[in-house]
N, C-alpha and C positions, 0 to 999 in steps of 0.2 A: 428469332433464334439465330444462332450462328450457322455458318455454312455446314459445319460438321453435323449439327443436329438436323439441318435441312436435308442433307444427303441421306440420312437414315430416317425414313418416314416413321413417325411415331416411335421414337426410341423406347426400348423396353427397359424399365427400371425395376429392380427388386430392392425393397426396403426391409432390412432385418433389424428389429429393435423390440425390446421387451416392453417399452412404454407405449401402451395402446393409444393414448391420446395423441402423442407425437406422430405415431405411425399413421393414424387415420387422417390427421390434419395435413401432413405432408403428402399423403396419397391423393387427397382431394385437390390440393393446390396444384400438384404436378399433372393430374388428369385434366384439370381445367386448362392447362397450358398445352395439352396435346400429347402428353406422354402416356405410354401404356405402363400401368403400375400394378405390381403384385406385392404382397407383404408377407412377412413371416415374423413370428414372435421370438424365435431363438435360432441359434446356428444350425441345429439339426434340421429344423423345419426349412431353413433357408437352403441348405444343401439339397434336400429332397426336392424343393421347388425348382432349383436350377437343373437338376438331373431330368426333371419332367419336361422343362421348357427353358431354353437358354435366355439370358438377358444381355443387354448391351452394357449395363453398368449396375453395380451393386452398391447401395448405401447401407453400411453396417455399423451398429453400435459396438463399442469395444467392451464395455462392462455389462454383461447380461447374466442373470442368475444361473441359468442352466448350461451356459457355454461361454467361454472366453473368446471375444472377437478375434484376438490374434491367432488363436489355434484354428478357428474357422477360416480365417484368411489363408493360413498355410494350406488347409485342405482344399480351398477353392483354387489356389494357385497351382497346387499339384495336379488338379484335373484340367485347368485351363490357364496357362501362364500369361496369356494375353488379355484376360478378362480385367477390365478396370474396376477396382474396388476402392471406394471412398470410405474411410473410417470416420465415425462420428463419436464425439465424447464431450462431456461437460467438465471433465477434469484433466486437461492436457498437461503432460509432463514431457520434458525433452527426451528422457530415456524411453518412454513409451513411443514417441514419434520415431526415434531412430530404429527401435525394434520393429515397428510396423513397416517402415521404409525398407528395411533389410528383407522383410518377409513379402514384399511386393505390393504394398499399398500404393495407390495412385495419387491420393490426396487426403486432406483432412477437413472436416467441418467441426467447428467448435460450437457446442450448444450454449445458449439459445442462438438460433440463426434465423434469418429471414428467407423467404422463398427465392428471392432474386439471387441471394448468395448461393443457394443450392443449384439453381439453374446455371449460374456462371461456372460453378465447379463441375457440373456434369458436362457442360460444353467444353471446358478446358481438358478434362480427361479423355473425352471422345476425340478431340482434335489431336491429342498426343498419342492416342492408341494406335498401334500398328494395324489393327483391324479397320481403321477408318480409311486406309489407303486401298482397301479391296483385297481379295484373296490372292491376286497375282503379284502382290508386292514381294520383291526379292528379299533374300536374307539380309543383305547389306542395309537395305532401307529399314527393315524391321529392327536391326541392331542399332541403327542410328536413332530411330524413334525411341527405343528403350533408353539410350544414352541421354537423350533430351529429357525423357521422363524422369530419370534419376537425378539429373541436374536440377530440374524444377522441384523435385522433392527435397533435395538438399537445401534449396532456397526456402522452401516451406518450413523445414525443420528450424532453420535460422530464425524465421519470423515467429514460429511457435515458441521457440526459446525466449525470444524477446517479450512476447505476450505473457508467457508464464512468469518471466522476471518482473514484468509490469504489475501483474496481480500481486506478487509478493511485495513489490515496492510500495504500491498503493495501500496494501493492508498494513504495512509497518510504519507508514508515515505518521508522525505524531502531530504535525501541524500543517496548515495550509501552504506555507512557504516551501516546506520539504516536499509536499505533494506536487506542487507546480514544477519544482525543479526536476522531480523524477519523471513527470510527464514529458518534459523537454528532452531529457536524456534518452528516454525510451524511443521517442519519435525519431531522434537522430540515429539511434541504433537500428531501428526498423528499416530506415530508408538509405542508410549510409550517407547521411547529409553532414556536411562540415559546419553548417550554420543552422541554428534552430532557435526560435523564440516563441513565447506565449504572451500575447498582448491581451490585457483585460480591458473590457469596455467600461468606461466611466461616462454614463449618459448625462449626468449633471454637468460635467465639464466638457462634454462633447468630444471625448478623446479616447484613443486606444493607447494604453501604457504598457510598455514591456515590463513584465513582472518576473520572468524567468528566461534565461538565454544561455546558449552554448555557442562558442566560436565568434563572439562579438567583443569589440573593445568596450572600455568602461563607459564611454559616452553613449554608444548604441544600446548598452544594457539598461540605460535609464531613459531611453527615448520615449517621446510622446508625439503622437500624430493625431490630426483631426479624425474624428470618427468616420468621416466620409472621404478621406484622402487615400489615394493610391490603391493598389490591389487589395491590401487588407481591409480598407474601407469598403470596397466593392463587395468583398466576401461578407462583411458584416451586414451590408444592406440587402444582398441577395440571398443570404443564408445558404450558400452552396459552395463546394470546393472550386477553386480556380487555380490552374497551373499555367506555367509559361507556355506549355504546348497548346493550351486552349486558345491562346491569344494570337496564334498564327503570325508571330513576328510583329504584331502591331505595336508592341511596347518597345521603347528605345532601349538599347543595351544598357544594363546596369541600373535600370529604373524599377526593378522589382523590390521586394522587401529587403531592407538593409543594403541597398545598392547592388543586388544580385541580378543575374540574367536568367538562371534556371531555378525555378522555385515551384512550390505547391503550398497553397494556403487553404485552410479549412475552418469553418465556423465551429465553435464549441457552444452547445446550448444546454441550459438547465431548465427543465419544465417549459420547453419551447421558447425560453427567453435567451437572448444572446448574452453569453458570459464572456467570450473572448474569441480571439483568432489565433490558431496555431500555424506558424510558418516554418517550413523546411526549405533549405536552399543549398546550392553548391554541392551537388552529389559527388561523391568521391571519384567515381569513374568518369565524370565530366559529361555524362549523357543526361537526357531529360528524365524526369521522374515517370515511372511506369504506371500502368493501370493497377498493377498489384500493389505498388507503393500507396496509391490513392485508396484502394480497398482497405488496406490494413490501417491506414491513418484514420479513415472513417470509423472503423471499428474501435480504434484507440480513443478518439475524441468522444465517441458514444459512451464507452466504458469509463473514461476519465470524468465525463460529465456526471455520470451516476455516482461515482465515488466522491466527487466534489460536493454533490448535493447531500450525500450521507455525512460527509465531513462537516459541512456547515451545520447540519442538524446536531451532530455530535458536539461541536463546539458550543452551540447554543445551550444544549442540555448541560454540558460540562461547566459552562460559565454560570448557569443558574445554580448548579450544585455547589460550585466553589463559593458563590455568594452566600448561599444558605448555611454551609458549614462554617464559613468565617463569621457569620452573624452569631452562630451558636457559641463559638470561641469568644467573641467579643462580649456576649452576654455573660458568659462564665467569668471572664476577667473583670467585668464591670462591678461584680459583687465584692471584689477584693482589691483594695487600693495598692496592696503590696505586690500583686502580680500583674497589675494593669500594664499592658504593652509588652509583657514577657514574651508572648508568642511571636510578636513582630520582631523583637530584638533577636530571639533565637533564630528566626527565619533569616534575618539579615546576616547574622554571623555565620550560619550554616552555609549560605550561598557564597560568602567570602572564603570559607574553608574549602568548599567544593572546588572553587576556581583555583585556589592555592595548590590543591592536591591533583589538579589536572583532570577533574571529572569532565565527562562529555556534556554537551548541551542538554541531551536527553536526561542525564543524571541530575543536572542542575535544575531542570524543570520539575523533576520528581521531588527533589529535596526541598525546593521552594514551597511546594504544597504540603509535603509531609511534615516539615518543621513547624509550619503554622498550625497544623492539626495535631501535633504530637501529644498534647494534653487534653484533647477533646473528650477522652474517656472520663475525665474528672466530672463531667456533667452527671455521671451516675454515682458520685460520692457526695455525702451530706456536706452542706455549707459549714455546719458546726465543726466538722473535722478539718475541712480545708482551711478554715480561718482560725483554728485553735491556736492561741498564743503560747501555750505550754508544750511540754513533751507529749507525744502521742503514746497511747497505751498499745500493747501488742495487737489487740483486736482492731483498734483504729488504724494502725499501720498496715495491717492485713487488707483493710478496705482500700487504703490509698494505693497499695501495690496492685490492686485489681484494675487500675485505670488504663494501663496499656492494652489489656485484653478487651476492656469495654470499648476503647477507641478502635481497635482492630475490627471488632464486631460491627461497629457503626458503619465502617466503610466496606465491610465484607460483601454486601450485595452488589456493590459497584465494582464489577470486575475490571473496569478500566483503571482502577487504582491498586492493582496488585503490588507493584513495587512500593507505592506509598504506604500500603498496609504493613509491609514488612518493616519499614522504618518506624512506623507508629508502634507496632507491637514490641519491637526489640530495643527501644531507646533507653531501657533500664537494665539491659544485660551488662555484665562486667567481663573484662578481658580474661580474668582468672576463672570464670564460669560460675561465680557465686551470685550472679544477678538474677533478675526475674523478667518475664514469667517462665521462660523455658530453660534457664541455666545454660545458655550457649556460651562457648568460650572462644577466644582468639578469632581466627578467620571464619569460624562458623557464623559469627555475627555479621549481618550485611553491612558493607562498608558505609552505606548511606545512614544506617542506624548509628554506626560508630561516630559519624560526624555530628549527627543531631545530639547524641549523648554528651559529647564534649562541649558543644555550644550551649546546651541546656544547663550543664553543671557550671560552666563559667558564668552564665547570667545569674543563676541562683546564688552562687557564692559572692559575686561582685555586688549584687544589689540587696537592699534591705528585705528581710522576711519578718513575719509576725513574731518569731521566736529568737531573732538575733539581728545584729547590725551587719550591713554588707561589708565585705573585706576589700572592695575596690579592685581595679584591674590587676595590680601587682599581687595582691593577696590571693586573688582567684588563680592567677597563673602559678604561684608557688604551690597551691594545693593540687592543681592539676598535675604539675610535674612530680610532686611527691607520690601521687597515685598512678603515674604512668607505668604501664606494663602490668599493673595489678587490676585497677578498675578501668583504665582507659587505654586505647590504642596509642602507643608511643608516637607513631607518625602523625596522628591527628593533633596530639599535644604539641609536637614540634611546629606543626603548621599554624596552630593558634598563637604560639609565641611570636611568629613572624607577622601574622595578621594584626595582632594587638600593637606590636612595635611600630607598624606602619600606619596605625590609626584607622584601620579598616573594619572596625567592629560593627559599624552601621548604627551606633547609638544616636 
């Protein structure tokens, strides 16, 4: 234990949390390490326990059914302004952290946490506490200690903000590349590093390859090094963080990762297997990376490893799903020589239109999938109707009109396809509101659905159908332009004219 804890024989800790399992487990762990521990299940019980017997530090949950931790914090500080109080939460937000800091919180613990993190936090707040200097400490010393405490808390709020941002970033990343990039950006933000890279391990090639980087030139961003080379190689082999401060100047200047002298490298593991090495270097203020930098990066790589594992599972499931649904579409089209390859052509053209109209990469990913599946609902329509060479009866046409709803229902259980579902459901809506199934008009129709609508109509008009001969590219364009502003979004029609003129239909 630290000197601060050593000076206080058996520090007294009060745990206030409504989670009985966490309370008991933390109590046992701390008692095993020599702490005196008492527990309370809510704020009122915690206040009563402190009035009966003081504590050296309080660990308190923020969200409790019978009492809000922030209100209890204020009551504790009103009775003893110098009492160190550590707030615990599984749902950190920056606003909450700022509010708790203003009300006198000494530190934060983000659930789930390990016992060593709790011990480090207790040690840190006891070291900073004015009480740790003894009862004879002067006012100036106490004020200075409180200033240091506030500065430390400001730093913790900055880190908490970054971790909260990381959670949002990892949750919203749609693919592995974006996920890796956001890990690097957050690591740099956490540590004020000017250079950061994530090197992935390729055991077959025996290499570490840079896959995401910040602050590096083009050549360094695609660098490959031997799996056992340099500091990153040592980190990969030993599975532990290594910083320039750990090497006591034994490394030649500029021989750290990417030619740096001040650095911190950490292994990233997935299921105990090495996934890669995270490197941060060249701290903004020019000093070595601190213990706090290391602690937070350890938490970051642990959380990032969990998300990468989830992402890999998601991509595997997503890939299987895509293959299955595409097989259904291919089976549907194989029955009808007139519509064979229709979905692929509509997909190719929709992607060209999306690019022409400045859609984001995320929107292009959505439209690439939705366009291919836009007619999947026809699997619920009789082949006799789909392949009928003559004019459809009103009853038959009503069955055909149900296919967008059937398609939307097919992907409904797959919540990952929310945007795709919208494009599938609404690709037969009309600009004037006379379409189906929901009679949406104008801007009410999702823009991705409007793109698929135009691509679908162009392909249907240009190519042969059982009941008529195809009109070809120019004939299809003339029909689209005739119906622009009535059936189709004029902007999409203008875009398809440019795409066709440049030969980018994807046929």
